[in-house]
C-alpha positions in Angstrom: -12.9 -19.9 -10.2 -12.1 -16.8 -12.3 -8.9 -14.8 -12.1 -7.7 -11.6 -13.7 -4.7 -11.7 -16.0 -2.6 -9.2 -18.0 -1.9 -10.7 -21.4 1.2 -10.2 -23.6 -0.9 -8.4 -26.3 -1.9 -5.8 -23.7 -5.3 -7.1 -22.9 -6.8 -7.5 -19.4 -9.1 -10.4 -19.1 -10.8 -12.8 -16.6 -9.9 -16.4 -17.3 -11.1 -19.6 -15.8 -8.5 -21.1 -13.5 -8.2 -24.0 -11.1 -9.4 -23.4 -7.6 -6.4 -22.6 -5.3 -5.0 -25.5 -3.4 -5.9 -25.7 0.2 -2.9 -26.2 2.6 -2.7 -26.8 6.4 -2.0 -23.1 7.3 -4.5 -21.8 4.8 -7.7 -19.9 5.0 -10.1 -20.3 2.0 -12.0 -17.1 1.1 -14.7 -16.2 -1.3 -13.8 -12.7 -2.4 -16.2 -9.7 -2.0 -13.9 -6.9 -3.1 -10.3 -6.4 -4.2 -8.3 -3.2 -4.5 -5.9 -2.0 -7.3 -2.3 -1.1 -6.5 -1.8 1.4 -9.4 2.0 1.6 -9.5 2.7 -2.1 -9.0 0.0 -3.4 -11.3 0.5 -1.0 -14.2 4.2 -1.7 -14.1 3.5 -5.4 -14.3 1.1 -4.9 -17.2 3.8 -2.8 -19.0 6.5 -5.5 -18.5 4.1 -8.2 -19.7 3.4 -6.3 -22.8 7.0 -5.5 -23.5 8.4 -8.9 -22.7 5.8 -11.1 -24.3 5.6 -14.6 -23.0 3.0 -15.8 -20.6 0.1 -14.0 -19.1 0.5 -12.6 -15.5 -1.9 -12.5 -12.7 -2.8 -9.1 -11.1 -3.5 -7.9 -7.6 -2.4 -8.5 -4.0 -5.0 -7.0 -1.6 -8.6 -8.1 -1.1 -11.4 -8.9 1.3 -13.9 -11.7 1.5 -15.8 -14.3 3.5 -14.1 -17.4 5.0 -15.3 -20.7 3.6 -13.0 -23.1 5.6 -9.9 -23.0 7.7 -6.9 -25.3 7.5 -6.0 -27.6 10.4 -2.7 -25.8 11.1 -4.1 -22.2 10.9 -3.9 -20.0 13.9 -5.9 -16.9 14.7 -9.6 -16.4 15.2 -10.9 -17.5 11.8 -14.1 -19.4 11.2 -16.5 -19.9 8.2 -18.6 -16.8 7.6 -16.2 -14.3 9.0 -15.1 -11.4 6.8 -11.3 -11.1 6.5 -8.8 -8.8 4.8 -6.2 -10.7 2.7 -2.8 -9.5 1.6 0.2 -10.6 -0.4 0.8 -12.5 -3.7 0.9 -15.1 -4.9 -1.9 -16.0 -2.5 -4.0 -12.8 -2.8 -5.0 -11.8 -6.4 -7.9 -10.3 -8.2 -9.8 -13.6 -8.2 -13.2 -15.0 -7.1 -11.6 -17.4 -4.6 -8.4 -17.4 -2.6 -6.4 -19.6 -0.2 -4.2 -17.4 1.9 -1.9 -18.2 4.9 -3.6 -17.3 8.1 -0.6 -15.1 8.8 -1.7 -12.9 5.8 -5.3 -12.7 6.8 -6.9 -10.3 9.3 -10.4 -10.4 10.8 -12.4 -7.4 9.8 -14.2 -5.5 12.7 -17.9 -4.7 12.6 -18.7 -1.6 10.6 -15.8 -1.9 8.1 -17.1 -2.5 4.6 -15.5 -5.2 2.4 -14.5 -2.4 0.0 -12.6 -0.6 2.7 -11.1 -3.8 4.1 -9.9 -4.7 0.5 -7.3 -1.9 1.0 -5.7 -3.7 3.9 -2.6 -4.7 2.0 -2.0 -1.1 0.9 -2.6 0.0 4.4 -0.1 -2.5 5.8 2.5 -1.2 3.3 1.8 2.5 4.3 2.0 1.5 8.0 5.3 -0.3 7.6 6.8 2.8 5.9 5.9 4.9 8.9 7.4 2.2 11.3 10.6 2.1 9.2 11.0 5.8 9.6 10.7 5.4 13.4 8.3 8.4 13.5 6.9 9.1 16.9 4.3 11.6 18.2 5.3 15.1 17.4 7.5 14.1 14.5 7.4 16.3 11.4 7.5 14.3 8.1 7.7 15.2 4.5 5.6 12.9 2.3 6.6 13.1 -1.3 4.1 11.6 -3.8 0.4 11.7 -2.8 -0.9 8.7 -4.7 -2.8 6.1 -2.7 0.2 5.1 -0.6 1.1 8.7 0.2 -2.5 9.5 1.2 -2.6 6.5 3.5 0.8 7.4 5.0 -0.4 10.9 5.8 -3.5 9.5 7.6 -1.4 7.0 9.6 1.0 9.7 10.6 -1.7 12.0 11.7 -3.4 9.2 13.7 -0.1 8.6 15.5 0.3 12.2 16.5 2.8 13.3 13.7 2.7 16.3 11.5 2.9 15.7 7.7 3.6 18.0 4.8 2.2 16.3 1.6 4.0 17.1 -1.6 2.9 16.4 -5.2 2.7 17.9 -8.6 -1.0 17.2 -9.0 -3.3 19.8 -7.5 -6.2 17.4 -7.4 -4.3 15.0 -5.2 -3.3 17.8 -2.8 -7.0 18.9 -2.6 -8.0 15.4 -1.8 -5.4 15.2 1.0 -6.5 18.5 2.4 -10.2 17.4 2.3 -9.2 14.3 4.4 -7.5 16.3 7.1 -3.9 17.0 5.8 -3.6 20.6 6.7 -0.1 21.2 5.1 0.4 20.5 1.4 2.9 21.8 -1.2 2.6 21.9 -5.0 5.9 20.8 -6.3 5.4 22.2 -9.8 7.0 25.5 -8.8 8.5 27.4 -5.9 11.1 26.3 -3.4 10.4 23.0 -1.6 13.3 23.4 0.8 12.0 26.9 1.9 8.4 25.5 2.3 9.7 22.6 4.4 11.7 25.2 6.5 8.5 27.1 7.2 6.7 23.9 8.1 9.6 22.7 10.4 12.2 25.4 11.1 14.6 22.9 12.6 14.2 20.6 9.5 11.8 17.7 9.1 12.5 14.6 11.1 12.3 12.5 8.0 11.1 12.3 4.4 9.1 9.5 2.8 9.7 9.2 -1.0 7.0 7.5 -3.0 8.6 8.7 -6.2 11.4 7.7 -8.5 14.4 7.6 -6.3 16.6 10.1 -8.2 17.3 13.8 -8.3 16.0 16.4 -8.1 13.5 15.1 -5.5 15.9 13.0 -3.5 18.3 15.9 -3.2 15.6 18.3 -2.2 14.2 15.9 0.4 17.7 15.4 1.9 18.1 19.2 2.2 14.7 19.4 4.0 15.8 17.0 6.8 17.3 18.0 10.1 20.6 16.6 11.2 20.4 12.8 11.8 17.0 12.7 10.0 15.8 9.9 7.8 15.0 9.3 4.1 12.5 6.4 3.8 12.7 5.1 0.2 9.5 3.6 -1.1 9.4 4.4 -4.8 10.8 2.6 -7.8 13.3 2.9 -10.5 16.5 1.2 -11.6 18.8 3.1 -9.3 18.8 5.0 -6.0 20.6 8.3 -6.6 21.1 11.2 -4.1 23.7 13.9 -3.6 26.2 12.7 -1.0 26.8 16.2 0.4 23.6 16.7 2.4 23.4 13.1 3.4 27.0 13.1 4.7 26.8 16.5 6.3 23.7 15.7 8.2 24.5 12.0 8.8 21.1 11.0 7.4 19.8 7.5 7.5 18.7 6.0 4.2 16.0 3.4 4.9 14.4 1.0 2.4 10.7 0.1 3.2 9.8 -3.3 1.6 6.2 -4.3 1.3 4.0 -4.7 4.4 6.5 -5.7 7.1 8.6 -8.6 8.4 7.5 -12.0 7.2 7.1 -10.9 3.5 8.6 -13.4 1.1 9.4 -15.8 4.0 8.0 -19.2 3.2 8.0 -20.4 6.8 6.0 -17.4 7.9 3.6 -17.4 4.9 3.1 -20.8 3.4 3.8 -22.8 6.6 2.0 -20.3 8.9 4.8 -20.1 11.5 4.1 -16.7 13.1 7.0 -14.6 14.3 7.0 -14.0 18.1 5.5 -10.7 19.0 8.2 -10.2 21.7 10.9 -10.1 19.1 9.1 -9.0 15.9 6.2 -6.9 17.1 4.8 -5.8 13.7 4.7 -8.4 11.0 2.9 -7.8 7.7 -0.1 -9.7 9.1 -0.2 -7.6 12.3 0.1 -4.4 10.3 -2.8 -5.5 8.1 -4.9 -6.3 11.2 -4.1 -3.0 12.9 -4.9 -1.1 9.7 -8.4 -2.4 9.6 -8.8 -1.7 13.3 -7.8 1.9 12.6 -10.4 2.0 9.9 -13.0 0.7 12.3 -12.0 3.4 14.9 -12.4 6.2 12.3 -8.7 7.0 12.4 -8.3 6.1 8.7 -10.8 7.3 6.0 -10.6 4.7 3.2 -14.1 5.6 1.8 -12.9 9.1 1.1 -10.1 7.8 -1.0 -12.2 5.5 -3.2 -12.7 7.2 -6.5 -13.9 4.2 -8.6 -16.0 1.2 -7.6 -16.4 -1.2 -10.5 -18.0 -4.6 -10.9 -15.1 -7.0 -11.4 -16.1 -7.7 -15.0 -15.3 -4.1 -15.9 -11.8 -4.4 -14.5 -10.2 -3.6 -17.9 -11.7 -0.1 -17.7 -9.7 0.6 -14.5 -6.4 -0.2 -16.2 -7.3 1.8 -19.3 -8.1 4.7 -16.9 -4.7 4.4 -15.3 -3.0 4.7 -18.6 -5.0 7.7 -19.7 -4.7 11.4 -19.0 -7.2 10.9 -16.1 -4.9 8.7 -14.1 -3.9 11.5 -11.8 -7.5 12.0 -10.8 -7.8 8.3 -9.9 -7.0 7.2 -6.4 -8.6 4.2 -4.8 -10.0 1.7 -7.3 -11.9 -1.3 -6.0 -13.5 -4.2 -7.8 -16.7 -5.7 -6.4 -17.7 -9.3 -6.8 -21.0 -10.9 -7.5 -19.4 -14.2 -8.4 
């Protein structure tokens, strides 16, 4: 098979690699499409370039056709069925994958492989909303309208919540508006706290932060929240910094959202395929992925409208060059297609 790697010299290349090893809980998949996670993957490329050493594989969300199914795999999987796949090290930008059945989701009729390839990003966005405990009628500030922010806003709207999308890039806000987000705010100027007050006079029920977790944005988001609201922290950076005063005065909850849901990084759930009982852990990363593609099929999530670049896999290096150029803010959903 072929697999995409970041190289220590800064290059992005497809290399021949051994076919992934089949295991009892695995589902073997021929890949039809894989999606780029801009922040995660460009960060990995940068660390590889700065640290030298060995090449690193890229990607963690894809879709393809089942070749065979392991003896210990659960679920409704059979050869020829299209599935969405999520989670490294099993899912990569590669021509063939073997993923645990708990990290695969059957793709409903009418959902293209390109849209299903965003299932991992969709699971992450969905877990963010679940972590915030947002229910119908909730008002939510979504800071950072990259691909995750765009998906979060769509999930919130589908679940009956109101979202105020915030970003410094007018193009991202225009895209969100075109996809149904009625309330947006350009953070390059003005008063975000006042804008949030106009949107939700009692204060927003919570704020999702897809940005560097430091002032001034963390402090502003805290001031936008109502008493006993929530800050859901998604973005990166070496530290989490926020002014104690508004957090303490309003008794805000600070919540970390990690990946796509319970089960992530758990070898028993993933490699061994031991599913978590729905009666106790309702929404695992696998169930989030499955529900996301169902929402796409139902028309509740518009992935096609977020795809700005479709590239044959052999042109993958162009995508990462784009993400390091001045055009990166105009790039949203990037998907690689496979002709093997």
